[in-house]
N, C-alpha and C positions, 0 to 999 in steps of 0.2 A: 360371744362374737356376733351373734345375730342381733343382739341388743345394740351393739355399736353401729351396725349398718342401718338399723331402724332409726337410731338417733341421728345419724348423718343424713338420712333421707328427709327426715322432718326438718332439720336445719336447712337443707337445700331448698325446701319448699318455701320457707319463710325468709330466706336470706335476701330476697329482693327488697325487703323492708330496709335493709342497711343502705341501699342506694340513696334513700332520702336523707342520709347523713353525710353525703359526700361533701368534701371541703367546698365551701361557698366563697369563691374569690373572683375578683375581676381586676382589670388593669387599665391604665391609660397613660399615654404619652402626650404631654401638653407643651406646645411650643408657643412662646409669647414674644412678639416683636413690638417694642414700644416706640412711639413717635410723639412729637409735640402735639399733634392734632388728634391722634387716635392710637389705639393699640389693636393689633391683629393677633388672633389666637387660632392655632390649628390643634385639633384634638383627634386622637386615635384611641377609641375605647374598645376593649376586647375581653372576651371570656369564653370558656369552653361551652360548647353546645350542650354537653351533658349536665353542666351546672345550671344552665338555663332551663333545661327540662325538669330538673329537680326542684327548681323554684316555681313549678307549676305554670311555666310559660308555654311549654309544649311547642317550641319554635317550629314553624313550617313556612313555606314560601308565601302562603296566604296571610300570614300574620306579621309581615315585615313592617307595615306601617304602625301597627300597635307597639312593636318592640322599639322602633325608632322614636316614637312619641314619648314612650315611658322613659327612655334614656335622656332625651333632650329636656323633658320636664323635671326630672329628678337630679340632673347634673346642671346645677344652676350657676351661671356666671353673671354676677351682678353688673348692671349698667352695660350689658352687652347685647347685641342683636345678631341673629343668624345671617351669615354673609355668603353662604353657599348651600347647595342642595346636598343633604346628607347622603353619603354613599355607604352601602352595606356590602360586606364581603364575607362569604362563607368558605373557609378553607377546609376542604375535606381531608387533605393530607395531614394537617396539624390538629384538626378537630376544634378549631377556634373560629368564633364569629367576631368580626371587627366592624366598627362603625366609625366613619371619618366625617368630620364637618369643620367649618371655619366660622369664626366669630369676629365682629368688629365692635370695639369697646371704647368708652369714653376715656380721655387721657388722665387717668387717675389710678390709684392702687387697684390691682386685680383681686377680687374677693370671690372665692369659690365655695359653694355648699353642695356636698354630695349626699343625696338622700334616695338612692336607688336600691331596691331589693330588701331594705331593712325591715319593711312591713311584712315581708314573706319569710325572712330568715334573719333574726336579730344577731346571728353570729357572722353574717356576711362581712367580708373585708375587701376594701378597694385600695389598691396601691397605685399612686400616680407619680410619675417622674416629670421633671420640669426642665425646659430649655428656655432661658430668658435672655433675649438679645444675644442669641448664639452661645450663651454660657450655661453650663449645667448647674442646677441648684439641687439642694437636698430633696429626696423623695418624701412623699407624704403618705402615711397609712391612715385611711379613713375607716371609721367604725361607727357603730350605732351611738357611741358616746363621744365621738370625735369627728364631726361632720364638716368642719370648716377649715379653710386655708386662705392665707393672704400673702401677697408678695411684698408687703411692707418691710422696710429695712429692719424694723424691730424683730420681726419673726425670723428673717433670714440670718441675722447676726446670732440669734440664739441657737440655730440649728448647727450641729456639728457631728463629729465622729461618734461622740457618746450618745447623742440622740439616735443616730442610725443604728448603733449597736443595740440599744434597748428596744427600739422598734422591731428589729429583726430577731432579737432574742424572744420577744413575745410572740412574733409571727411564727417562728420555728416551733415553739412550744405548742401553740394552738394547732399548727399544721399536723404534728405527730399525734396529738390527742384526738383530733377529729379525723385522722386518717386511719379508718378501721382496717384497711387492707394491710398497712404497715404494722399495726398492732397485732393483727391476726398472724402475720409471719413471725413476729417476735414471740407471741404466745406459743406457736408451733415449735420454735427453738427451745423455749423453756420446758415444754412438755417432753421434748426429745432428750434434753440433757439436764437431769436433776442434780447430779453431783456438782458441787460448787466450782471445783477446778475446771471441769469441762464447760460449765456454764460461762465462766469468765472468758475462757479462750474463744468460745463460739460467738459471744456477744462482741468481743474485741475484733474478730474477723469481720463481722457484719459492719461494725463501726468504721473500720479502715476502708472497707469497700465503698460504703455510701458517702463517706467524707471525700474520697478522691473524686468520684463522679459528680458529686454536688458542686465542687469547685470548678471542674471542667465544664459542666453544663451551665453554671451561672456565668462563666466567662465567655460563653458561646463558642468554646473550642470544639465541642461535640454536641450536635443537636439531633438525636434520634427521634423517630416518630413517637409522639405522645400516646397514640393509640396502642402501638406495639409495646411500649414501656409499661403502660397500665395493665395490658393483658399478661405480660410476663410476670408482673407482681403477683397476679392471681395464680399463675403457673408455679411460682416459687413456693407458695403456700401448699399447693398440692403435693409437690415432691417431698418437702420436709415432713408433712403430715403422714404421707404414705410410708416414708422411712420409719417414722415413729411407731406406727401401728405394726409394721412388719418386724421391727426389732423386738418389740414386746411380745408379740404372738408367735414369733419364730416362723412366720409364714411368708417369707420373701417371694418364693416362687409363685404362690397364689396371687399376690398383689401385683407382681410384675406382669403376670399373664392378664390380669384384669385391666391394668393400665395399658398394656400393649393392644388389647382388643378394643378398648375405648378409643385409643389413638387411631387405630386402623379404620374404625367405623367413621370417625371424624374426617379423616382424609378422603375416604371413599365418598362420603356425603358431600364434601366440598367440591370434589371433582365432578360429581354428578350434577351439582347445582351450577357449575361453571365459575366457582369462586376461586380465583387464583391469587388474591392478595395475601402476602405472607406465606404462601404455600411451601416454598423452599425452607423458610424458617421453621414452619411447623414440622416438616419432615426431620429437620435437624434436631428440634426439641424432642421428638419422639425417640430418635436414636440416642440422644444424650440421656434421656430418662431410663431407657433400657440398659444402657451401659453402666450408668452410675449405680442403679439399684442392684445390678448383678455384681458389680465390684464390691459394694459395701456389704452385700450378703456373703460373699466368698471370703473376703479378707477382714471384714469388721475393723477396718483401720479408721480411727477417729480423725486422723489428719485429712482423710477424704471429705469428711463432713465439714471440717473447718474450711477447706478449699472451696467447697460448693457454697457454704455460707458467705464467704468473702465474695464469690462470684455473684451471688444473688444480692449482696450488699451493693455491688456496682449498679445493678438494675434499679434497686430502690433509690439509690442516690440520684439517678436521672429523674425519678419521680419527684424527689424533693427539689431538684434544680429547676424543674419546670416553672416553679413560681418565680425564682430569681431571674431566670433568663428572659421571662416575659416582662419583667420590670424595666430592664435596661438601666442598670445602676451607673451612676456617674463614677468616673475613674478614681477620683480621690476618696471615694467612700466604699470601694469594693471590699477591701480587707475587713473593716469593722462590720459591714453588712453580712458577708459570707461567714465570718467567725461567729457573729451573734446568732445568725440563723442556725448554723450547725450546732452551736451550744444548746440552743433552744430545743432542737431536734433530739439531742442526747438526754436532756432532762426528762423527757417523756418515757423512754425505755427504762431509765433508772427508777422512776416512780412505779412503772409496771412490774419490774423485777422485784422490788420491795414488797409490793402487794401480793404478787404470786408466791413468793417464798413464805410470806406470813400465812397465807391461806393453806399452803402445803404443810406447814408446820402444825397448824391447828387440826387439819384433817388427819394427819399421821399420828399425832400424839393424843388427841382428845377424842376424836370421833372414831378412831380405830378403823378407818376405811382402807380398802386395798387401793393404793395409789396407782398401781399398774392398770387396774381395771378402769379407774377414772381417766387415766392418761389415754387409754384406747378410745374411750367415749369422746374425749375432748378432741383428739387428733382426727377421729372419723368425721366429727362435725366440721372441723377446720378444713379437711380435704374437700368436703362437699361445698362449703362456702367458697373456697378457692376455685373450684370447678365452675361455680356459677359466675364469679367475677371474670374468670378467664374467657368463658364463652360469651358473656354479655359484652365485654369490652372489645373482644376480637371482631364481633359483628356489628 
C-alpha cells in the first residue's frame, strides 16, 4: 500500500512533463470576397493560450507584437497586402487567443501557404474554414506535410464529403492518441474492469456519452467553458482511479476520508484567496464524489459505475467537440465531418484496449505477477496525474 502511494507521488511530481504533449491545434475562418479589380480577405486566427505556452511562446501582454508578426509571416497569402491593423483578442472565458486582420489581393486565384508552429511542433494541425463570395467551401486541414491551399476550380471540384470524412477521421484519430488525459481515463477504466464482459459494457457507456456531446458541441447547441471541461476531465480520472484502488484494497472508507479532506482543504484555500470562479461547481463535485464512493462501497452495484462512466463520457465528449465547434463546419459537410471525427476517436480506444489486454495476458500467464498489486500501482499513479491536471487546468 505504501509503495502505491510513493509511486503515485513520484508520478505527480513528473506529470507536468505531460503538458508538453498537449494537442497542438489552431483554427482560422477565412472570408474571401472577389471583384474584377481586386479580392478582399478577412481572417480570424485562433488557438488556446495553453497551446501557445506549450509551443514555448509564453504569451504575455508584452509579447503581442512578436506573436502577431509570427502569425502574419507564417500565414502567407500570395499576391496580397495587409489592408488593416491586426487586432488581437484574448478571451479569458473561453481560454482562446484570436487575431483578426484584413487583406487586399490581386484579381486572381487565391493561394495560401500555412507554415506556423511546425518548426516548434511537427505534429501541429491547423484547420481553416472558407467563405468565398458568401458561399461556404470545404474546410482545409493544414499539416507539416500539407501546407498549401488554392481556391482554383480544380481544387474545389475535387473536394467533397469523402475528403471531409477522411480528413476528420485522421484528425479524430490523432486527437485521441495525442490526448493523454482521455487515454489516462480510458486506462483507469481498463484497470478498474478486467473481466471482458464488464469491460465491454463500461467502454460502451463511455462511447455513448462522448458521442452524444461531441455532436451537440460540434453543432454549437451546447458550449460549456473549455477551462471547466478540461478540469472536469482531470477530475474524472481521479474518481475512477480512487474507485479502483478502493475496490481492490477494500479500503473505501480510508480513501473517501482522504478525498473529502483534500476537497475541504481546496475549498477553504479558495475562499481564503478570494477565488470564486467555479466555486459552486466545486462544492457540487465534492458532494458527488462523497455520495458516489459511499454508494459504490455499500452496494457494489456495477450499474452505478456504468452510469458514472457514461456521465464522464459526456464531459469528455465536450472536450472532443471543442475542436469541431471552433472550426465552424459548413452545413452540407457536418454529417461526414462529425461521423469521421467520431470514428477516428473510437479507433484510438480500440487500439489501447488491444494493447492493454495483450500486456495483461503476458503479465498474468508468463511473468506470474500479481495483477491486483499492479492495478493498485497503476491506479494510484493515474489518480495523482488526474489531480495535477485538475488543479493546473482549474487555475
